[in-house]
Phi, psi and omega in degrees: 000319181295323180294321179294317179296318179297316178297318179296316179297317178296321179295317179295317179298316179297320179295316179294320180294320181290328178295315180292323179290329176295321177294318177296319178298316180297320177298316179296318179295320178298316179297318179296317180294322177297316180297319179293320178297318177298319178299315180295321179296316178297322179297317178295320179297318178296320179295319178296317179296319178298318179294322178296319178295319178296316179297318179296317178298314180299317179297319179295317184287319187273344183245000000 
């Protein structure tokens, strides 16, 4: 009986621990995805700025 109770307690503890770790995992994934989205936005802004500089240079040279 004691072994069954111990097994049951360990199973419940593992389930609770995995639930909290899943929430922590989801938080980490959300933070990582937000950081990557911010990185991509900055990358696009830099590419747009680079294209604007190229266009401005081309306009100066060709006109």
